[in-house]
C-alpha positions in Angstrom: 5.1 224.2 201.9 3.6 228.1 202.4 5.2 229.1 199.3 3.5 226.3 197.6 -0.1 226.8 198.5 -0.5 230.8 197.5 0.7 232.5 193.6 2.8 235.3 194.2 3.5 238.4 191.6 6.7 238.6 191.0 7.5 241.2 187.6 4.8 242.9 185.5 3.1 239.9 183.4 4.6 237.2 185.2 2.9 235.4 188.1 4.4 232.7 190.5 2.6 229.7 191.4 5.1 228.3 194.1 8.6 227.9 193.1 8.2 225.6 190.3 5.5 227.3 188.0 4.8 230.9 186.5 2.1 232.0 184.2 3.6 235.2 181.6 1.5 237.0 179.6 1.2 238.0 175.6 -1.2 239.7 174.9 -4.2 236.9 174.8 -1.8 234.6 174.8 -0.9 232.9 177.9 2.3 230.8 178.7 2.3 228.3 181.2 5.8 227.9 182.3 7.8 224.7 183.7 10.6 226.0 185.9 12.0 223.8 187.8 15.7 223.6 186.4 17.7 222.4 189.1 16.0 218.9 188.3 15.0 218.7 184.8 11.2 220.0 185.7 11.0 216.9 187.1 7.9 216.6 188.4 7.5 216.6 192.3 4.6 216.8 194.1 5.1 220.5 195.1 5.1 221.0 191.3 2.4 218.9 190.6 0.1 220.7 193.3 1.4 224.4 191.2 0.8 223.0 187.6 -3.2 222.0 189.2 -3.1 225.4 190.9 -2.1 227.4 187.9 -4.5 225.4 185.8 -7.2 226.2 187.8 -6.5 230.0 187.6 -6.4 229.6 183.7 -9.2 228.1 183.4 -10.9 231.0 184.5 -9.5 233.3 183.3 -11.5 234.5 180.2 -9.2 236.9 178.5 -7.0 233.8 178.1 -7.9 232.5 174.5 -4.7 230.3 174.2 -2.4 228.3 176.7 1.1 227.6 175.6 3.1 224.9 177.6 7.2 226.1 178.0 10.0 225.2 179.9 12.7 227.2 181.2 15.7 224.4 181.2 17.7 224.2 177.8 17.4 220.5 177.5 14.9 219.6 178.7 11.4 220.3 178.6 10.1 217.9 181.5 11.9 214.1 182.3 8.1 213.1 184.0 7.8 211.8 187.7 10.4 212.9 190.7 11.9 209.1 190.7 14.3 210.4 193.6 11.3 211.8 195.5 9.5 208.3 194.6 11.9 206.4 195.9 11.3 208.2 199.5 7.8 207.5 199.7 5.8 204.5 201.6 3.4 203.0 199.9 0.9 205.0 201.8 2.6 208.2 200.8 2.1 207.3 197.5 -1.3 207.0 197.2 -1.7 209.5 199.0 0.5 211.9 196.4 -2.1 210.4 193.0 -4.9 212.5 193.2 -2.1 215.3 193.5 -0.4 214.2 190.5 -3.7 213.2 188.9 -4.6 217.0 189.0 -1.4 218.4 187.8 -2.1 216.2 184.4 -5.9 216.5 184.3 -5.5 220.2 184.5 -3.5 220.9 181.4 -5.9 218.5 179.9 -9.2 220.1 180.8 -8.2 223.4 180.1 -10.9 224.7 178.2 -9.0 226.8 175.4 -6.5 225.3 172.9 -3.6 224.4 174.3 -0.1 224.3 172.4 3.0 222.6 174.2 6.5 223.8 173.1 9.1 220.7 173.2 12.7 220.8 173.2 15.2 218.4 174.7 14.0 215.3 176.7 10.1 215.3 177.4 9.8 211.4 178.6 7.0 210.0 180.6 5.3 212.1 182.8 6.8 215.0 180.8 5.4 213.7 177.6 2.4 213.2 179.0 2.0 217.0 179.9 2.6 217.4 176.1 0.2 215.3 174.8 -2.4 216.7 177.3 -2.4 219.5 174.8 -4.2 220.0 171.7 -1.1 220.8 169.4 2.5 219.8 169.6 5.4 221.9 168.5 8.9 220.5 169.0 12.5 221.4 167.7 14.9 219.2 166.7 16.5 219.0 169.9 13.6 216.6 171.6 13.6 213.0 172.5 10.2 212.0 173.6 8.8 208.5 175.0 6.7 207.0 177.4 9.6 204.0 179.5 7.5 204.2 182.6 7.2 199.9 182.5 11.1 199.9 182.1 10.7 201.1 185.8 8.0 199.2 186.7 5.0 201.2 186.5 2.8 202.4 183.3 2.0 205.5 181.7 -0.5 207.0 184.6 -0.5 210.8 183.6 -2.9 210.0 180.6 -0.6 208.2 177.9 -2.3 204.9 177.9 -5.4 207.1 176.6 -3.9 209.8 174.6 -1.2 208.6 172.6 -3.4 206.0 170.8 -5.8 209.2 169.7 -3.0 210.3 167.9 -1.5 207.3 166.6 -3.2 204.3 167.1 -3.7 201.5 169.0 -1.1 199.4 167.5 1.2 201.6 167.3 0.8 203.3 171.1 1.5 199.4 172.0 4.5 199.0 170.6 5.7 202.3 172.0 4.9 201.9 175.7 5.2 197.9 175.6 8.9 198.8 174.4 9.7 201.8 176.4 12.0 203.3 173.6 12.6 207.3 173.3 12.1 208.6 169.7 14.4 211.5 168.2 12.5 214.7 166.9 12.4 213.5 163.1 11.1 210.0 163.9 8.7 211.6 166.2 7.0 214.1 163.8 6.9 211.4 161.0 4.9 208.7 163.4 2.6 212.1 164.6 3.2 212.0 168.5 4.3 215.7 167.4 2.5 218.1 164.8 4.9 220.7 163.7 9.1 220.2 163.9 10.8 223.4 163.8 14.7 224.2 164.0 16.2 223.6 168.0 15.7 226.5 170.0 12.9 227.6 167.9 10.0 225.6 169.8 9.2 228.1 172.1 9.1 231.4 170.0 6.7 229.5 166.7 4.9 228.2 169.4 4.1 231.6 171.2 3.6 232.3 166.8 1.0 229.9 166.6 -0.6 230.7 169.8 -0.9 234.6 168.2 -3.3 233.2 165.3 -4.9 231.1 166.9 -6.0 234.0 169.3 -7.1 236.4 166.6 -10.1 234.1 165.8 -13.2 234.6 168.5 -13.0 233.4 172.0 -16.1 231.8 172.4 -15.7 230.1 169.1 -12.4 228.7 170.2 -13.6 227.0 173.0 -16.8 225.6 171.6 -14.7 223.9 169.1 -12.1 222.5 171.4 -15.1 221.4 173.3 -16.7 220.1 170.1 -13.4 217.9 169.2 -12.8 216.4 172.7 -16.6 215.6 173.1 -17.4 214.1 169.8 -13.6 212.1 169.7 -14.7 208.7 169.7 -18.6 208.9 169.2 -20.5 207.5 166.3 -20.9 210.0 163.6 -24.5 210.7 164.8 -23.7 211.3 168.4 -20.9 213.4 167.1 -22.8 215.4 165.2 -25.3 216.3 168.1 -22.1 216.8 170.3 -21.1 219.6 167.2 -24.6 220.8 167.0 -24.9 221.9 170.9 -21.5 223.4 170.3 -22.9 225.5 167.4 -25.9 226.9 169.6 -23.9 227.6 172.5 -22.0 230.3 169.8 -24.6 231.0 167.4 -26.3 233.5 169.6 -23.0 235.2 171.0 -21.5 238.7 170.8 -18.9 237.2 168.9 -20.9 235.6 166.2 -22.7 238.7 166.1 -19.2 240.9 165.9 -17.9 238.2 163.5 -20.7 238.5 160.8 -20.4 242.6 161.3 -16.6 242.6 160.8 -16.7 240.3 157.4 -19.3 242.3 156.0 -17.5 245.6 157.1 -14.0 244.2 156.0 -12.6 245.0 159.3 -11.1 243.5 161.6 -12.9 241.9 164.3 -13.0 243.1 167.7 -14.1 240.1 169.8 -16.4 240.8 173.1 -15.2 237.8 173.9 -19.0 236.2 175.1 
């Protein structure tokens, strides 16, 4: 639909990407909002296109230091792929949709700034994969997470088979993916599927507060640190240290480094130039 192709400004501080996705600004924190409440944020083709478009815009936004991924639905973060839509697809249509679906997940995964998912209620399948694509996950006590794809004849295809073992190890990830079981919030926190557990209804507020604390730091440093963490993961130590050195060199002669050192010595808050 044409509405899905073009974004629109609805109110100050909010930019819509199609019908189901919005970006709201909170200073240097950008909130990426999943907003398809009638379907518990099930990711349709149109919604996937909108997520990818919003991520493209955020990646190019030098004023966005941190992104928080949230949901407007009271009982769900995201229940995954829109299986009602998928049920109507021919094989050819499913093949054509695959790049659009991948673009949504990789769009979140490849955002250059730190990202935080605020999870409550159901975060299943592709919904949990969107959360796993973020650097940090804040969940409230209502959260139920899992990758149940094998129970409907597919596999986690939004990064789950690669991202989950990076969090919990290969054997634990295999057990969770092969069993297709759902985990409630306390067990998810215990096993490391989420990073912070908060009281019911507080996931968004806590995630935004965490993002604000992160955003107080150098935007150049944050992006370089994320790049080093991502690119160095899985490498042997020597190769990883080379990745780190390259990231260090990218910030060592930046305006942010100059300002940070000056502010420290002058005992004041830095005013980051972001370059």
